[in-house]
C-alpha positions in Angstrom: -6.8 -9.2 -19.2 -6.6 -8.8 -15.3 -4.3 -5.9 -13.7 -1.7 -7.3 -11.5 -0.8 -5.5 -8.7 1.8 -4.6 -5.7 0.7 -3.0 -2.7 3.6 -1.7 -0.2 3.9 1.0 2.7 6.2 2.0 5.1 9.4 1.3 3.2 11.4 3.8 5.4 14.5 3.9 3.3 17.3 4.7 4.8 16.3 4.6 8.4 15.3 0.8 8.7 17.1 -0.8 5.7 19.6 0.5 3.2 17.9 -1.1 0.2 14.5 -2.7 -0.6 14.2 -6.7 -1.2 15.1 -8.0 -4.8 11.8 -9.9 -4.4 9.7 -6.6 -4.0 11.8 -5.0 -6.7 10.7 -7.7 -9.1 7.1 -7.6 -8.3 7.0 -4.1 -8.9 8.7 -4.2 -12.1 6.1 -7.3 -13.1 3.0 -5.3 -11.7 0.9 -3.2 -14.3 0.1 -0.7 -10.8 2.1 -0.4 -7.7 0.3 1.2 -4.7 2.6 2.6 -2.2 0.8 3.7 1.4 3.2 6.2 2.4 6.7 6.6 4.4 8.7 6.6 2.0 11.1 8.6 4.1 13.4 9.9 1.0 12.7 11.2 -2.1 15.2 8.7 -3.9 12.9 6.0 -2.6 10.0 7.7 -4.7 12.1 8.3 -7.3 13.0 4.8 -7.8 9.6 3.5 -7.8 8.5 6.0 -10.4 11.6 4.8 -12.1 10.6 1.0 -11.9 6.9 0.8 -11.9 4.4 1.1 -14.9 2.3 3.1 -13.1 2.7 4.5 -9.6 -0.1 5.5 -7.3 1.4 6.8 -3.8 0.4 8.8 -0.7 2.6 10.6 2.1 2.9 9.2 5.5 3.4 10.8 8.8 7.2 10.2 8.4 7.6 12.0 5.0 9.0 15.3 5.1 7.9 18.3 3.2 9.7 17.5 -0.1 7.5 13.9 -0.1 4.3 16.1 1.1 5.1 18.4 -1.8 5.0 15.6 -4.4 2.2 13.5 -2.7 -1.1 13.8 -1.3 -2.6 12.5 1.9 -5.2 10.5 0.2 -5.5 9.2 -3.4 -8.4 7.7 -5.2 -8.2 5.5 -8.3 -10.4 3.1 -10.3 -9.0 -0.1 -11.2 -11.3 -2.2 -13.7 -14.5 -0.4 -12.3 -13.6 -0.6 -8.7 -13.4 2.3 -6.7 -9.9 2.6 -4.7 -8.7 4.8 -2.1 -5.5 4.8 -0.1 -4.3 6.7 2.7 -1.4 6.3 5.3 -3.1 6.1 8.6 -6.7 4.6 9.7 -6.2 5.0 13.3 -6.6 2.2 16.3 -7.7 -1.3 14.8 -11.0 -1.0 17.3 -13.9 0.1 14.9 -11.3 0.7 12.0 -13.8 -0.8 9.3 -17.1 1.1 10.4 -14.4 4.4 10.7 -13.3 3.8 7.0 -16.8 2.9 5.7 -17.7 6.4 7.1 -14.7 8.3 5.9 -15.1 6.6 2.5 -18.3 5.7 1.7 -18.0 5.1 -1.9 -14.9 3.3 -1.9 -14.7 -0.4 -2.9 -11.0 -0.9 -1.7 -9.1 0.7 0.9 -5.5 0.7 1.0 -3.6 2.0 4.3 -0.3 1.6 5.9 1.7 3.2 9.2 1.0 0.2 11.5 3.4 -2.4 9.6 0.9 -5.2 10.4 -0.7 -6.9 7.7 -4.5 -6.4 7.5 -7.1 -7.7 5.1 -10.7 -7.2 6.4 -14.1 -6.2 5.3 -16.3 -3.3 6.0 -19.7 -3.3 7.2 -20.6 -1.7 3.6 -18.5 -4.6 2.0 -15.4 -2.3 1.6 -12.3 -4.4 1.6 -9.3 -2.8 3.7 -5.8 -4.0 3.1 -2.8 -3.0 5.0 0.5 -5.0 3.3 2.7 -4.4 6.2 6.2 -3.5 5.8 9.1 -5.0 3.7 11.8 -3.3 6.0 10.6 -3.3 9.3 8.5 -6.3 10.7 7.9 -5.0 14.1 5.5 -7.5 16.0 5.3 -9.5 13.0 7.4 -12.6 11.9 8.4 -11.5 8.6 8.6 -8.3 6.6 5.8 -8.4 3.9 4.0 -7.0 0.8 1.0 -7.8 -0.8 0.0 -8.6 -4.4 -3.5 -8.9 -5.9 -5.0 -9.2 -9.2 -8.0 -7.4 -10.4 -10.2 -8.8 -13.1 -13.3 -6.8 -13.8 -15.3 -5.7 -10.8 -13.3 -8.8 -8.8 -10.5 -8.3 -6.6 -8.7 -11.6 -6.2 -5.6 -13.5 -5.1 -4.7 -11.0 -2.5 -1.2 -12.3 -1.0 0.7 -11.5 1.6 4.5 -11.9 0.2 7.2 -12.6 3.1 10.1 -11.1 2.4 13.7 -12.7 3.7 15.6 -10.9 5.5 
């Protein structure tokens, strides 16, 4: 049975929005694993994700205070259907990102990150896939707010979808 994922970052509640979009919550409740790449902003958001997710893996971001840093690590590692995944909030500038992250995470198949609010889906020279879901609350220079869904079946990641969020 394939594993259904929701990948989200930069929720920034309650600063950028008062609530998260219902489409995101529906996806979270349907997913086997939810990955959140940081910048939650408040513990209530983390608590809500924990309550509504079957399994939640998250990291702290640069805008998360000491309470969230006490509950979350800066880097998370997990295995999903034989694939090695890692997650971090910041990866630095887009120029050279694939090479830097391949060096920083040499034994990882998929790296999830956030921070920029700009969706990203690329492959490093070593074959590692890099995914940034954007933000469901703060589109910055993007046309819409977003999160990602994906499916992992065996050692194959497929159906990586950038989901636009209506305002």
